[in-house]
N, C-alpha and C positions, 0 to 999 in steps of 0.2 A: 518587245513582246506584247502580244495582245491578250487581254483578259476580258472575260465577261463577268460583270457584277450583276447578280440576280437578286432582286429585291423580293423577299418573301413576306407574305402576309398570312394572317391566321384568324380564325374565329375566336381564338383564345387570347389575342393580344389585349393589352389593358385599355386600348382606345377604341371607340366605336368606328364603324366603317366610314370612309370619307364622305359618302353621300348623305350622312346624317350630321355632318359638321356644320357649324355656323358659317355663313358665306365669307366672313372675314378670315376665319381659320383656313378655309379652302384657298382663299386668295394668297395668304401668307405662305402656305405650303407650296403652291404652284410657283410663287415668286422665288422661293428658296431653290426649287428644282431648276428654274430658268437661270438663276444666277450661278448655281452649281455647274450646269452644263456650259454656260458662257465662259466660266473660268477654265474648264477643261479645254474648250475650243481655243481660248487665248494662249494656253500653255502647250498647244499642239498635241494634246493627249486624247481628244475626243474622236471617236469613230462613229458611234451611233447611240441612241437612247430612245426607248419607247415605253410608254405605259401600256398595260394590257387590260382588256375587258375582264370582268370577273369570271370565275369558274362556272357560273350559271349560264354563261354564253359559250362555253367551250364545247368542242366536238372532238371525239377521238375517232380516227379513221384507220381501218385495217384493210389490207388488200385481201380480196377474195377472188375466186374463179370468175365471178360475174361482176355485178356492181359492187363498189366498195361498201363495207359494213361501217355504218356511222352510228355512234352512240353519243348521248348527251352527257354533260356534266352538270353540277358537281357530283362527285361520288361520295356517298356517306362516310367511307373510310378515310377520305382526305380531310385533314384538319388544316394543313398549310397549302398555300397556293402561290404561284408566281404572279406578282403584281406588276412587275416591270423590269427593265434591264438597261444596262449601259455596256457598250463595248469600248474599251479604252486601249490605247497603245502607249505603254510606259516602259521605262528602263528595267524595272525589277518587280518581283513579287512584293517587296516591302512597300514600294510606291503604290501598287494596286491595293494593298491592304489599307494604306493611308487614305486613298480615295474612297474606298468602301466605308471606312469609319466616318468620313465626312458626309457621305450620303445617308448613313444611318442616323445622323443627327437632325434630319429633317423635322420641322415643327409639326405638331399635331394640334388637337384642340387646346385652346388657351395658350398656345405657344410652347407647350411641353414637348420636349424631344420625344420622337417616336421610338428611337433605338431599335428599329426593325432589323432583323438579321439580314445581312447582305452576304450572299455566298460568292466567293471569288474563285473563278475557274479559268485556267489558261486556255486560250483558243489554240488548238493544235493545228499544225500545218500538215497537209498530206505528204506522204513520203514521195520522194523523187521517183519518177517513172523512167528516168534515163537508164539505159542498159549498159 
């Protein structure tokens, strides 16, 4: 079963934004993420993983009769945002939760665990179109 693990970030977390961290802390965090993904690859569970630009670079697009309507982010009412994701292919929800917990343990400033919330959602398959 495929699951998407969504790494949430927030203005309200206990740690400052990564762009304000000391270079050694950023390096340790990125090495953790690289090692984490390498293990998923070695275990045959890795499908994809990406970090995302901040909400200040986000665009929301809506269909209109003419040109698409595009608005900028972030939005004042948004306190949390999607920082990145993994798509994994594992045998069970329990395993997906185990992987999410490991991702949550990524180090932040001074090596302290970030304990960011990781949302776990099953990737659904389209229904069969066979008649």
